[in-house]
Chimera marker file (.cmm) of the C-alpha trace (Angstrom):
<marker_set name="trace">
<marker id="1" x="-100.686" y="117.422" z="-43.078" r="1" g="1" b="0" radius="0.5"/>
<marker id="2" x="-104.262" y="117.540" z="-44.358" r="1" g="1" b="0" radius="0.5"/>
<marker id="3" x="-105.584" y="115.287" z="-41.620" r="1" g="1" b="0" radius="0.5"/>
<marker id="4" x="-103.850" y="117.507" z="-39.049" r="1" g="1" b="0" radius="0.5"/>
<marker id="5" x="-105.631" y="120.534" z="-40.559" r="1" g="1" b="0" radius="0.5"/>
<marker id="6" x="-109.045" y="118.847" z="-40.277" r="1" g="1" b="0" radius="0.5"/>
<marker id="7" x="-108.307" y="117.635" z="-36.770" r="1" g="1" b="0" radius="0.5"/>
<marker id="8" x="-107.341" y="121.110" z="-35.534" r="1" g="1" b="0" radius="0.5"/>
<marker id="9" x="-110.456" y="122.688" z="-37.044" r="1" g="1" b="0" radius="0.5"/>
<marker id="10" x="-112.648" y="119.930" z="-35.582" r="1" g="1" b="0" radius="0.5"/>
<marker id="11" x="-111.156" y="120.533" z="-32.124" r="1" g="1" b="0" radius="0.5"/>
<marker id="12" x="-111.619" y="124.319" z="-32.456" r="1" g="1" b="0" radius="0.5"/>
<marker id="13" x="-115.209" y="123.858" z="-33.596" r="1" g="1" b="0" radius="0.5"/>
<marker id="14" x="-116.070" y="121.476" z="-30.761" r="1" g="1" b="0" radius="0.5"/>
<marker id="15" x="-114.340" y="123.443" z="-28.024" r="1" g="1" b="0" radius="0.5"/>
<marker id="16" x="-115.818" y="126.777" z="-29.086" r="1" g="1" b="0" radius="0.5"/>
<marker id="17" x="-119.335" y="125.319" z="-29.183" r="1" g="1" b="0" radius="0.5"/>
<marker id="18" x="-118.855" y="123.759" z="-25.741" r="1" g="1" b="0" radius="0.5"/>
<marker id="19" x="-117.343" y="126.903" z="-24.220" r="1" g="1" b="0" radius="0.5"/>
<marker id="20" x="-120.089" y="129.067" z="-25.707" r="1" g="1" b="0" radius="0.5"/>
<marker id="21" x="-122.942" y="126.803" z="-24.614" r="1" g="1" b="0" radius="0.5"/>
<marker id="22" x="-121.661" y="125.745" z="-21.205" r="1" g="1" b="0" radius="0.5"/>
<marker id="23" x="-119.986" y="128.957" z="-20.057" r="1" g="1" b="0" radius="0.5"/>
<marker id="24" x="-120.788" y="132.107" z="-21.998" r="1" g="1" b="0" radius="0.5"/>
<marker id="25" x="-124.490" y="131.499" z="-22.610" r="1" g="1" b="0" radius="0.5"/>
<marker id="26" x="-124.922" y="131.304" z="-18.858" r="1" g="1" b="0" radius="0.5"/>
<marker id="27" x="-123.168" y="134.629" z="-18.212" r="1" g="1" b="0" radius="0.5"/>
<marker id="28" x="-125.325" y="137.700" z="-18.053" r="1" g="1" b="0" radius="0.5"/>
<marker id="29" x="-123.312" y="140.834" z="-17.297" r="1" g="1" b="0" radius="0.5"/>
<marker id="30" x="-125.453" y="143.842" z="-16.320" r="1" g="1" b="0" radius="0.5"/>
<marker id="31" x="-128.570" y="141.973" z="-17.380" r="1" g="1" b="0" radius="0.5"/>
<marker id="32" x="-127.977" y="142.056" z="-21.145" r="1" g="1" b="0" radius="0.5"/>
<marker id="33" x="-124.351" y="141.313" z="-22.045" r="1" g="1" b="0" radius="0.5"/>
<marker id="34" x="-123.738" y="137.741" z="-23.231" r="1" g="1" b="0" radius="0.5"/>
<marker id="35" x="-120.378" y="137.450" z="-25.030" r="1" g="1" b="0" radius="0.5"/>
<marker id="36" x="-120.316" y="135.343" z="-28.182" r="1" g="1" b="0" radius="0.5"/>
<marker id="37" x="-116.814" y="133.904" z="-28.500" r="1" g="1" b="0" radius="0.5"/>
<marker id="38" x="-117.643" y="131.214" z="-31.051" r="1" g="1" b="0" radius="0.5"/>
<marker id="39" x="-116.996" y="133.853" z="-33.718" r="1" g="1" b="0" radius="0.5"/>
<marker id="40" x="-113.318" y="132.986" z="-33.231" r="1" g="1" b="0" radius="0.5"/>
<marker id="41" x="-113.852" y="129.889" z="-35.367" r="1" g="1" b="0" radius="0.5"/>
<marker id="42" x="-114.744" y="132.126" z="-38.314" r="1" g="1" b="0" radius="0.5"/>
<marker id="43" x="-111.774" y="134.356" z="-37.538" r="1" g="1" b="0" radius="0.5"/>
<marker id="44" x="-109.264" y="131.487" z="-37.245" r="1" g="1" b="0" radius="0.5"/>
<marker id="45" x="-110.488" y="129.460" z="-40.217" r="1" g="1" b="0" radius="0.5"/>
<marker id="46" x="-107.749" y="129.280" z="-42.894" r="1" g="1" b="0" radius="0.5"/>
<marker id="47" x="-108.112" y="131.852" z="-45.641" r="1" g="1" b="0" radius="0.5"/>
<marker id="48" x="-107.391" y="129.857" z="-48.785" r="1" g="1" b="0" radius="0.5"/>
<marker id="49" x="-109.535" y="126.821" z="-48.002" r="1" g="1" b="0" radius="0.5"/>
<marker id="50" x="-112.724" y="125.645" z="-49.705" r="1" g="1" b="0" radius="0.5"/>
<marker id="51" x="-115.314" y="128.426" z="-49.371" r="1" g="1" b="0" radius="0.5"/>
<marker id="52" x="-118.314" y="126.101" z="-49.692" r="1" g="1" b="0" radius="0.5"/>
<marker id="53" x="-117.020" y="123.954" z="-46.853" r="1" g="1" b="0" radius="0.5"/>
<marker id="54" x="-116.417" y="127.094" z="-44.795" r="1" g="1" b="0" radius="0.5"/>
<marker id="55" x="-119.979" y="128.331" z="-45.279" r="1" g="1" b="0" radius="0.5"/>
<marker id="56" x="-121.312" y="124.846" z="-44.461" r="1" g="1" b="0" radius="0.5"/>
<marker id="57" x="-119.242" y="124.669" z="-41.281" r="1" g="1" b="0" radius="0.5"/>
<marker id="58" x="-120.402" y="128.166" z="-40.355" r="1" g="1" b="0" radius="0.5"/>
<marker id="59" x="-124.001" y="127.043" z="-40.729" r="1" g="1" b="0" radius="0.5"/>
<marker id="60" x="-123.328" y="123.977" z="-38.555" r="1" g="1" b="0" radius="0.5"/>
<marker id="61" x="-121.612" y="126.161" z="-35.963" r="1" g="1" b="0" radius="0.5"/>
<marker id="62" x="-124.539" y="128.551" z="-35.776" r="1" g="1" b="0" radius="0.5"/>
<marker id="63" x="-127.071" y="125.729" z="-35.800" r="1" g="1" b="0" radius="0.5"/>
<marker id="64" x="-125.209" y="123.964" z="-32.976" r="1" g="1" b="0" radius="0.5"/>
<marker id="65" x="-125.322" y="127.095" z="-30.850" r="1" g="1" b="0" radius="0.5"/>
<marker id="66" x="-128.995" y="127.576" z="-31.755" r="1" g="1" b="0" radius="0.5"/>
<marker id="67" x="-129.822" y="124.013" z="-30.807" r="1" g="1" b="0" radius="0.5"/>
<marker id="68" x="-128.387" y="124.400" z="-27.316" r="1" g="1" b="0" radius="0.5"/>
<marker id="69" x="-129.550" y="128.001" z="-26.849" r="1" g="1" b="0" radius="0.5"/>
<marker id="70" x="-133.087" y="127.577" z="-28.240" r="1" g="1" b="0" radius="0.5"/>
<marker id="71" x="-132.764" y="130.666" z="-30.446" r="1" g="1" b="0" radius="0.5"/>
<marker id="72" x="-134.496" y="129.427" z="-33.620" r="1" g="1" b="0" radius="0.5"/>
<marker id="73" x="-131.635" y="129.754" z="-36.184" r="1" g="1" b="0" radius="0.5"/>
<marker id="74" x="-130.648" y="133.329" z="-35.379" r="1" g="1" b="0" radius="0.5"/>
<marker id="75" x="-127.053" y="132.269" z="-34.737" r="1" g="1" b="0" radius="0.5"/>
<marker id="76" x="-127.049" y="130.240" z="-37.957" r="1" g="1" b="0" radius="0.5"/>
<marker id="77" x="-128.230" y="133.229" z="-39.997" r="1" g="1" b="0" radius="0.5"/>
<marker id="78" x="-125.611" y="135.469" z="-38.404" r="1" g="1" b="0" radius="0.5"/>
<marker id="79" x="-122.724" y="133.052" z="-38.917" r="1" g="1" b="0" radius="0.5"/>
<marker id="80" x="-123.662" y="132.344" z="-42.533" r="1" g="1" b="0" radius="0.5"/>
<marker id="81" x="-123.783" y="136.082" z="-43.190" r="1" g="1" b="0" radius="0.5"/>
<marker id="82" x="-120.307" y="136.733" z="-41.832" r="1" g="1" b="0" radius="0.5"/>
<marker id="83" x="-118.960" y="133.607" z="-43.545" r="1" g="1" b="0" radius="0.5"/>
<marker id="84" x="-120.304" y="134.905" z="-46.850" r="1" g="1" b="0" radius="0.5"/>
<marker id="85" x="-119.051" y="138.469" z="-46.269" r="1" g="1" b="0" radius="0.5"/>
<marker id="86" x="-115.645" y="137.405" z="-44.890" r="1" g="1" b="0" radius="0.5"/>
<marker id="87" x="-113.717" y="137.804" z="-48.191" r="1" g="1" b="0" radius="0.5"/>
<marker id="88" x="-115.102" y="141.330" z="-48.648" r="1" g="1" b="0" radius="0.5"/>
<marker id="89" x="-114.238" y="142.255" z="-45.068" r="1" g="1" b="0" radius="0.5"/>
<marker id="90" x="-110.734" y="140.832" z="-45.559" r="1" g="1" b="0" radius="0.5"/>
<marker id="91" x="-110.276" y="142.764" z="-48.777" r="1" g="1" b="0" radius="0.5"/>
<marker id="92" x="-111.362" y="145.926" z="-46.949" r="1" g="1" b="0" radius="0.5"/>
<marker id="93" x="-109.019" y="145.385" z="-43.984" r="1" g="1" b="0" radius="0.5"/>
<marker id="94" x="-105.968" y="143.830" z="-45.646" r="1" g="1" b="0" radius="0.5"/>
<marker id="95" x="-106.200" y="145.416" z="-49.081" r="1" g="1" b="0" radius="0.5"/>
<marker id="96" x="-104.056" y="143.992" z="-51.856" r="1" g="1" b="0" radius="0.5"/>
<marker id="97" x="-102.156" y="141.699" z="-49.484" r="1" g="1" b="0" radius="0.5"/>
<marker id="98" x="-105.244" y="139.516" z="-49.144" r="1" g="1" b="0" radius="0.5"/>
<marker id="99" x="-105.041" y="138.420" z="-52.783" r="1" g="1" b="0" radius="0.5"/>
<marker id="100" x="-101.590" y="136.844" z="-52.526" r="1" g="1" b="0" radius="0.5"/>
<marker id="101" x="-101.297" y="133.085" z="-52.075" r="1" g="1" b="0" radius="0.5"/>
<marker id="102" x="-98.739" y="133.465" z="-49.293" r="1" g="1" b="0" radius="0.5"/>
<marker id="103" x="-100.941" y="135.776" z="-47.169" r="1" g="1" b="0" radius="0.5"/>
<marker id="104" x="-101.488" y="134.574" z="-43.600" r="1" g="1" b="0" radius="0.5"/>
<marker id="105" x="-103.506" y="136.220" z="-40.876" r="1" g="1" b="0" radius="0.5"/>
<marker id="106" x="-100.596" y="135.821" z="-38.469" r="1" g="1" b="0" radius="0.5"/>
<marker id="107" x="-98.384" y="137.921" z="-40.755" r="1" g="1" b="0" radius="0.5"/>
<marker id="108" x="-100.741" y="140.912" z="-40.656" r="1" g="1" b="0" radius="0.5"/>
<marker id="109" x="-100.243" y="143.745" z="-38.197" r="1" g="1" b="0" radius="0.5"/>
<marker id="110" x="-101.984" y="143.583" z="-34.833" r="1" g="1" b="0" radius="0.5"/>
<marker id="111" x="-104.167" y="146.578" z="-35.756" r="1" g="1" b="0" radius="0.5"/>
<marker id="112" x="-105.348" y="144.830" z="-38.921" r="1" g="1" b="0" radius="0.5"/>
<marker id="113" x="-106.124" y="141.655" z="-36.990" r="1" g="1" b="0" radius="0.5"/>
<marker id="114" x="-108.150" y="143.560" z="-34.374" r="1" g="1" b="0" radius="0.5"/>
<marker id="115" x="-109.970" y="145.528" z="-37.085" r="1" g="1" b="0" radius="0.5"/>
<marker id="116" x="-110.833" y="142.318" z="-38.933" r="1" g="1" b="0" radius="0.5"/>
<marker id="117" x="-112.129" y="140.655" z="-35.760" r="1" g="1" b="0" radius="0.5"/>
<marker id="118" x="-114.079" y="143.784" z="-34.771" r="1" g="1" b="0" radius="0.5"/>
<marker id="119" x="-115.764" y="143.980" z="-38.178" r="1" g="1" b="0" radius="0.5"/>
<marker id="120" x="-116.723" y="140.298" z="-38.017" r="1" g="1" b="0" radius="0.5"/>
<marker id="121" x="-118.233" y="140.865" z="-34.582" r="1" g="1" b="0" radius="0.5"/>
<marker id="122" x="-120.098" y="144.037" z="-35.602" r="1" g="1" b="0" radius="0.5"/>
<marker id="123" x="-121.634" y="142.401" z="-38.680" r="1" g="1" b="0" radius="0.5"/>
<marker id="124" x="-122.553" y="139.277" z="-36.695" r="1" g="1" b="0" radius="0.5"/>
<marker id="125" x="-124.098" y="141.228" z="-33.842" r="1" g="1" b="0" radius="0.5"/>
<marker id="126" x="-125.980" y="143.575" z="-36.170" r="1" g="1" b="0" radius="0.5"/>
<marker id="127" x="-127.639" y="140.634" z="-37.920" r="1" g="1" b="0" radius="0.5"/>
<marker id="128" x="-128.177" y="138.726" z="-34.670" r="1" g="1" b="0" radius="0.5"/>
<marker id="129" x="-129.771" y="141.496" z="-32.612" r="1" g="1" b="0" radius="0.5"/>
<marker id="130" x="-131.810" y="142.848" z="-35.516" r="1" g="1" b="0" radius="0.5"/>
<marker id="131" x="-133.324" y="139.390" z="-35.983" r="1" g="1" b="0" radius="0.5"/>
<marker id="132" x="-133.710" y="138.844" z="-32.246" r="1" g="1" b="0" radius="0.5"/>
<marker id="133" x="-135.546" y="142.096" z="-31.521" r="1" g="1" b="0" radius="0.5"/>
<marker id="134" x="-137.057" y="142.421" z="-35.031" r="1" g="1" b="0" radius="0.5"/>
<marker id="135" x="-138.397" y="145.919" z="-34.556" r="1" g="1" b="0" radius="0.5"/>
<marker id="136" x="-136.875" y="149.148" z="-35.769" r="1" g="1" b="0" radius="0.5"/>
<marker id="137" x="-138.967" y="150.861" z="-33.096" r="1" g="1" b="0" radius="0.5"/>
<marker id="138" x="-136.378" y="149.536" z="-30.665" r="1" g="1" b="0" radius="0.5"/>
<marker id="139" x="-133.401" y="150.839" z="-32.631" r="1" g="1" b="0" radius="0.5"/>
<marker id="140" x="-131.683" y="152.249" z="-29.534" r="1" g="1" b="0" radius="0.5"/>
<marker id="141" x="-131.988" y="148.898" z="-27.777" r="1" g="1" b="0" radius="0.5"/>
<marker id="142" x="-130.507" y="147.150" z="-30.829" r="1" g="1" b="0" radius="0.5"/>
<marker id="143" x="-127.593" y="149.619" z="-30.921" r="1" g="1" b="0" radius="0.5"/>
<marker id="144" x="-127.042" y="149.280" z="-27.163" r="1" g="1" b="0" radius="0.5"/>
<marker id="145" x="-126.863" y="145.488" z="-27.454" r="1" g="1" b="0" radius="0.5"/>
<marker id="146" x="-124.602" y="145.624" z="-30.530" r="1" g="1" b="0" radius="0.5"/>
<marker id="147" x="-122.121" y="147.954" z="-28.845" r="1" g="1" b="0" radius="0.5"/>
<marker id="148" x="-122.095" y="146.372" z="-25.376" r="1" g="1" b="0" radius="0.5"/>
<marker id="149" x="-122.076" y="142.736" z="-26.506" r="1" g="1" b="0" radius="0.5"/>
<marker id="150" x="-119.644" y="143.576" z="-29.301" r="1" g="1" b="0" radius="0.5"/>
<marker id="151" x="-117.143" y="145.143" z="-26.927" r="1" g="1" b="0" radius="0.5"/>
<marker id="152" x="-117.433" y="142.226" z="-24.501" r="1" g="1" b="0" radius="0.5"/>
<marker id="153" x="-117.001" y="139.714" z="-27.323" r="1" g="1" b="0" radius="0.5"/>
<marker id="154" x="-114.039" y="141.633" z="-28.770" r="1" g="1" b="0" radius="0.5"/>
<marker id="155" x="-112.230" y="141.771" z="-25.425" r="1" g="1" b="0" radius="0.5"/>
<marker id="156" x="-112.835" y="138.080" z="-24.706" r="1" g="1" b="0" radius="0.5"/>
<marker id="157" x="-111.904" y="137.014" z="-28.251" r="1" g="1" b="0" radius="0.5"/>
<marker id="158" x="-108.667" y="139.002" z="-28.018" r="1" g="1" b="0" radius="0.5"/>
<marker id="159" x="-107.913" y="137.366" z="-24.668" r="1" g="1" b="0" radius="0.5"/>
<marker id="160" x="-108.604" y="133.898" z="-26.079" r="1" g="1" b="0" radius="0.5"/>
<marker id="161" x="-106.607" y="134.720" z="-29.183" r="1" g="1" b="0" radius="0.5"/>
<marker id="162" x="-103.566" y="135.808" z="-27.202" r="1" g="1" b="0" radius="0.5"/>
<marker id="163" x="-103.943" y="132.860" z="-24.849" r="1" g="1" b="0" radius="0.5"/>
<marker id="164" x="-104.053" y="130.241" z="-27.589" r="1" g="1" b="0" radius="0.5"/>
<marker id="165" x="-101.836" y="131.820" z="-30.220" r="1" g="1" b="0" radius="0.5"/>
<marker id="166" x="-98.548" y="130.261" z="-31.145" r="1" g="1" b="0" radius="0.5"/>
<marker id="167" x="-95.762" y="132.829" z="-31.129" r="1" g="1" b="0" radius="0.5"/>
<marker id="168" x="-92.830" y="132.141" z="-33.417" r="1" g="1" b="0" radius="0.5"/>
<marker id="169" x="-89.672" y="133.873" z="-32.353" r="1" g="1" b="0" radius="0.5"/>
<link id1="1" id2="2" r="1" g="1" b="0" radius="0.2"/>
<link id1="2" id2="3" r="1" g="1" b="0" radius="0.2"/>
<link id1="3" id2="4" r="1" g="1" b="0" radius="0.2"/>
<link id1="4" id2="5" r="1" g="1" b="0" radius="0.2"/>
<link id1="5" id2="6" r="1" g="1" b="0" radius="0.2"/>
<link id1="6" id2="7" r="1" g="1" b="0" radius="0.2"/>
<link id1="7" id2="8" r="1" g="1" b="0" radius="0.2"/>
<link id1="8" id2="9" r="1" g="1" b="0" radius="0.2"/>
<link id1="9" id2="10" r="1" g="1" b="0" radius="0.2"/>
<link id1="10" id2="11" r="1" g="1" b="0" radius="0.2"/>
<link id1="11" id2="12" r="1" g="1" b="0" radius="0.2"/>
<link id1="12" id2="13" r="1" g="1" b="0" radius="0.2"/>
<link id1="13" id2="14" r="1" g="1" b="0" radius="0.2"/>
<link id1="14" id2="15" r="1" g="1" b="0" radius="0.2"/>
<link id1="15" id2="16" r="1" g="1" b="0" radius="0.2"/>
<link id1="16" id2="17" r="1" g="1" b="0" radius="0.2"/>
<link id1="17" id2="18" r="1" g="1" b="0" radius="0.2"/>
<link id1="18" id2="19" r="1" g="1" b="0" radius="0.2"/>
<link id1="19" id2="20" r="1" g="1" b="0" radius="0.2"/>
<link id1="20" id2="21" r="1" g="1" b="0" radius="0.2"/>
<link id1="21" id2="22" r="1" g="1" b="0" radius="0.2"/>
<link id1="22" id2="23" r="1" g="1" b="0" radius="0.2"/>
<link id1="23" id2="24" r="1" g="1" b="0" radius="0.2"/>
<link id1="24" id2="25" r="1" g="1" b="0" radius="0.2"/>
<link id1="25" id2="26" r="1" g="1" b="0" radius="0.2"/>
<link id1="26" id2="27" r="1" g="1" b="0" radius="0.2"/>
<link id1="27" id2="28" r="1" g="1" b="0" radius="0.2"/>
<link id1="28" id2="29" r="1" g="1" b="0" radius="0.2"/>
<link id1="29" id2="30" r="1" g="1" b="0" radius="0.2"/>
<link id1="30" id2="31" r="1" g="1" b="0" radius="0.2"/>
<link id1="31" id2="32" r="1" g="1" b="0" radius="0.2"/>
<link id1="32" id2="33" r="1" g="1" b="0" radius="0.2"/>
<link id1="33" id2="34" r="1" g="1" b="0" radius="0.2"/>
<link id1="34" id2="35" r="1" g="1" b="0" radius="0.2"/>
<link id1="35" id2="36" r="1" g="1" b="0" radius="0.2"/>
<link id1="36" id2="37" r="1" g="1" b="0" radius="0.2"/>
<link id1="37" id2="38" r="1" g="1" b="0" radius="0.2"/>
<link id1="38" id2="39" r="1" g="1" b="0" radius="0.2"/>
<link id1="39" id2="40" r="1" g="1" b="0" radius="0.2"/>
<link id1="40" id2="41" r="1" g="1" b="0" radius="0.2"/>
<link id1="41" id2="42" r="1" g="1" b="0" radius="0.2"/>
<link id1="42" id2="43" r="1" g="1" b="0" radius="0.2"/>
<link id1="43" id2="44" r="1" g="1" b="0" radius="0.2"/>
<link id1="44" id2="45" r="1" g="1" b="0" radius="0.2"/>
<link id1="45" id2="46" r="1" g="1" b="0" radius="0.2"/>
<link id1="46" id2="47" r="1" g="1" b="0" radius="0.2"/>
<link id1="47" id2="48" r="1" g="1" b="0" radius="0.2"/>
<link id1="48" id2="49" r="1" g="1" b="0" radius="0.2"/>
<link id1="49" id2="50" r="1" g="1" b="0" radius="0.2"/>
<link id1="50" id2="51" r="1" g="1" b="0" radius="0.2"/>
<link id1="51" id2="52" r="1" g="1" b="0" radius="0.2"/>
<link id1="52" id2="53" r="1" g="1" b="0" radius="0.2"/>
<link id1="53" id2="54" r="1" g="1" b="0" radius="0.2"/>
<link id1="54" id2="55" r="1" g="1" b="0" radius="0.2"/>
<link id1="55" id2="56" r="1" g="1" b="0" radius="0.2"/>
<link id1="56" id2="57" r="1" g="1" b="0" radius="0.2"/>
<link id1="57" id2="58" r="1" g="1" b="0" radius="0.2"/>
<link id1="58" id2="59" r="1" g="1" b="0" radius="0.2"/>
<link id1="59" id2="60" r="1" g="1" b="0" radius="0.2"/>
<link id1="60" id2="61" r="1" g="1" b="0" radius="0.2"/>
<link id1="61" id2="62" r="1" g="1" b="0" radius="0.2"/>
<link id1="62" id2="63" r="1" g="1" b="0" radius="0.2"/>
<link id1="63" id2="64" r="1" g="1" b="0" radius="0.2"/>
<link id1="64" id2="65" r="1" g="1" b="0" radius="0.2"/>
<link id1="65" id2="66" r="1" g="1" b="0" radius="0.2"/>
<link id1="66" id2="67" r="1" g="1" b="0" radius="0.2"/>
<link id1="67" id2="68" r="1" g="1" b="0" radius="0.2"/>
<link id1="68" id2="69" r="1" g="1" b="0" radius="0.2"/>
<link id1="69" id2="70" r="1" g="1" b="0" radius="0.2"/>
<link id1="70" id2="71" r="1" g="1" b="0" radius="0.2"/>
<link id1="71" id2="72" r="1" g="1" b="0" radius="0.2"/>
<link id1="72" id2="73" r="1" g="1" b="0" radius="0.2"/>
<link id1="73" id2="74" r="1" g="1" b="0" radius="0.2"/>
<link id1="74" id2="75" r="1" g="1" b="0" radius="0.2"/>
<link id1="75" id2="76" r="1" g="1" b="0" radius="0.2"/>
<link id1="76" id2="77" r="1" g="1" b="0" radius="0.2"/>
<link id1="77" id2="78" r="1" g="1" b="0" radius="0.2"/>
<link id1="78" id2="79" r="1" g="1" b="0" radius="0.2"/>
<link id1="79" id2="80" r="1" g="1" b="0" radius="0.2"/>
<link id1="80" id2="81" r="1" g="1" b="0" radius="0.2"/>
<link id1="81" id2="82" r="1" g="1" b="0" radius="0.2"/>
<link id1="82" id2="83" r="1" g="1" b="0" radius="0.2"/>
<link id1="83" id2="84" r="1" g="1" b="0" radius="0.2"/>
<link id1="84" id2="85" r="1" g="1" b="0" radius="0.2"/>
<link id1="85" id2="86" r="1" g="1" b="0" radius="0.2"/>
<link id1="86" id2="87" r="1" g="1" b="0" radius="0.2"/>
<link id1="87" id2="88" r="1" g="1" b="0" radius="0.2"/>
<link id1="88" id2="89" r="1" g="1" b="0" radius="0.2"/>
<link id1="89" id2="90" r="1" g="1" b="0" radius="0.2"/>
<link id1="90" id2="91" r="1" g="1" b="0" radius="0.2"/>
<link id1="91" id2="92" r="1" g="1" b="0" radius="0.2"/>
<link id1="92" id2="93" r="1" g="1" b="0" radius="0.2"/>
<link id1="93" id2="94" r="1" g="1" b="0" radius="0.2"/>
<link id1="94" id2="95" r="1" g="1" b="0" radius="0.2"/>
<link id1="95" id2="96" r="1" g="1" b="0" radius="0.2"/>
<link id1="96" id2="97" r="1" g="1" b="0" radius="0.2"/>
<link id1="97" id2="98" r="1" g="1" b="0" radius="0.2"/>
<link id1="98" id2="99" r="1" g="1" b="0" radius="0.2"/>
<link id1="99" id2="100" r="1" g="1" b="0" radius="0.2"/>
<link id1="100" id2="101" r="1" g="1" b="0" radius="0.2"/>
<link id1="101" id2="102" r="1" g="1" b="0" radius="0.2"/>
<link id1="102" id2="103" r="1" g="1" b="0" radius="0.2"/>
<link id1="103" id2="104" r="1" g="1" b="0" radius="0.2"/>
<link id1="104" id2="105" r="1" g="1" b="0" radius="0.2"/>
<link id1="105" id2="106" r="1" g="1" b="0" radius="0.2"/>
<link id1="106" id2="107" r="1" g="1" b="0" radius="0.2"/>
<link id1="107" id2="108" r="1" g="1" b="0" radius="0.2"/>
<link id1="108" id2="109" r="1" g="1" b="0" radius="0.2"/>
<link id1="109" id2="110" r="1" g="1" b="0" radius="0.2"/>
<link id1="110" id2="111" r="1" g="1" b="0" radius="0.2"/>
<link id1="111" id2="112" r="1" g="1" b="0" radius="0.2"/>
<link id1="112" id2="113" r="1" g="1" b="0" radius="0.2"/>
<link id1="113" id2="114" r="1" g="1" b="0" radius="0.2"/>
<link id1="114" id2="115" r="1" g="1" b="0" radius="0.2"/>
<link id1="115" id2="116" r="1" g="1" b="0" radius="0.2"/>
<link id1="116" id2="117" r="1" g="1" b="0" radius="0.2"/>
<link id1="117" id2="118" r="1" g="1" b="0" radius="0.2"/>
<link id1="118" id2="119" r="1" g="1" b="0" radius="0.2"/>
<link id1="119" id2="120" r="1" g="1" b="0" radius="0.2"/>
<link id1="120" id2="121" r="1" g="1" b="0" radius="0.2"/>
<link id1="121" id2="122" r="1" g="1" b="0" radius="0.2"/>
<link id1="122" id2="123" r="1" g="1" b="0" radius="0.2"/>
<link id1="123" id2="124" r="1" g="1" b="0" radius="0.2"/>
<link id1="124" id2="125" r="1" g="1" b="0" radius="0.2"/>
<link id1="125" id2="126" r="1" g="1" b="0" radius="0.2"/>
<link id1="126" id2="127" r="1" g="1" b="0" radius="0.2"/>
<link id1="127" id2="128" r="1" g="1" b="0" radius="0.2"/>
<link id1="128" id2="129" r="1" g="1" b="0" radius="0.2"/>
<link id1="129" id2="130" r="1" g="1" b="0" radius="0.2"/>
<link id1="130" id2="131" r="1" g="1" b="0" radius="0.2"/>
<link id1="131" id2="132" r="1" g="1" b="0" radius="0.2"/>
<link id1="132" id2="133" r="1" g="1" b="0" radius="0.2"/>
<link id1="133" id2="134" r="1" g="1" b="0" radius="0.2"/>
<link id1="134" id2="135" r="1" g="1" b="0" radius="0.2"/>
<link id1="135" id2="136" r="1" g="1" b="0" radius="0.2"/>
<link id1="136" id2="137" r="1" g="1" b="0" radius="0.2"/>
<link id1="137" id2="138" r="1" g="1" b="0" radius="0.2"/>
<link id1="138" id2="139" r="1" g="1" b="0" radius="0.2"/>
<link id1="139" id2="140" r="1" g="1" b="0" radius="0.2"/>
<link id1="140" id2="141" r="1" g="1" b="0" radius="0.2"/>
<link id1="141" id2="142" r="1" g="1" b="0" radius="0.2"/>
<link id1="142" id2="143" r="1" g="1" b="0" radius="0.2"/>
<link id1="143" id2="144" r="1" g="1" b="0" radius="0.2"/>
<link id1="144" id2="145" r="1" g="1" b="0" radius="0.2"/>
<link id1="145" id2="146" r="1" g="1" b="0" radius="0.2"/>
<link id1="146" id2="147" r="1" g="1" b="0" radius="0.2"/>
<link id1="147" id2="148" r="1" g="1" b="0" radius="0.2"/>
<link id1="148" id2="149" r="1" g="1" b="0" radius="0.2"/>
<link id1="149" id2="150" r="1" g="1" b="0" radius="0.2"/>
<link id1="150" id2="151" r="1" g="1" b="0" radius="0.2"/>
<link id1="151" id2="152" r="1" g="1" b="0" radius="0.2"/>
<link id1="152" id2="153" r="1" g="1" b="0" radius="0.2"/>
<link id1="153" id2="154" r="1" g="1" b="0" radius="0.2"/>
<link id1="154" id2="155" r="1" g="1" b="0" radius="0.2"/>
<link id1="155" id2="156" r="1" g="1" b="0" radius="0.2"/>
<link id1="156" id2="157" r="1" g="1" b="0" radius="0.2"/>
<link id1="157" id2="158" r="1" g="1" b="0" radius="0.2"/>
<link id1="158" id2="159" r="1" g="1" b="0" radius="0.2"/>
<link id1="159" id2="160" r="1" g="1" b="0" radius="0.2"/>
<link id1="160" id2="161" r="1" g="1" b="0" radius="0.2"/>
<link id1="161" id2="162" r="1" g="1" b="0" radius="0.2"/>
<link id1="162" id2="163" r="1" g="1" b="0" radius="0.2"/>
<link id1="163" id2="164" r="1" g="1" b="0" radius="0.2"/>
<link id1="164" id2="165" r="1" g="1" b="0" radius="0.2"/>
<link id1="165" id2="166" r="1" g="1" b="0" radius="0.2"/>
<link id1="166" id2="167" r="1" g="1" b="0" radius="0.2"/>
<link id1="167" id2="168" r="1" g="1" b="0" radius="0.2"/>
<link id1="168" id2="169" r="1" g="1" b="0" radius="0.2"/>
</marker_set>
């Protein structure tokens, strides 16, 4: 059981890095929209697992994307931030249900799942584009990139999520 858990997370990690680097980093919609779907790893990661391991894996995920994208640890900083803030975001979205041992993301309502994913994406993109542009003089450009890339990432993450989810009837 435990080895299956590690194997699944290793496969998710590897496939999301490969898909991000080989496919989505090469896309450039309207000149500035590059969807970041690797955030799904942080969304799918089991809730009650070791938090230190989760933050370490988040750092490795961001650093892997940075290595192939030549972005000087901006992805790593963004993924560590959302990995650290994930319990607070979950508490905000799921409320008291989050504290129970039996809570699973798949048992939450679809609206809660979308809200959780959207908040992860907004926080990630806010950190990422603020560090990338690094000038509050370009605040409108930062907001434009957050909104446009965030919507593209949300739509693609929802499509991937529905494509690879296991429905139990």
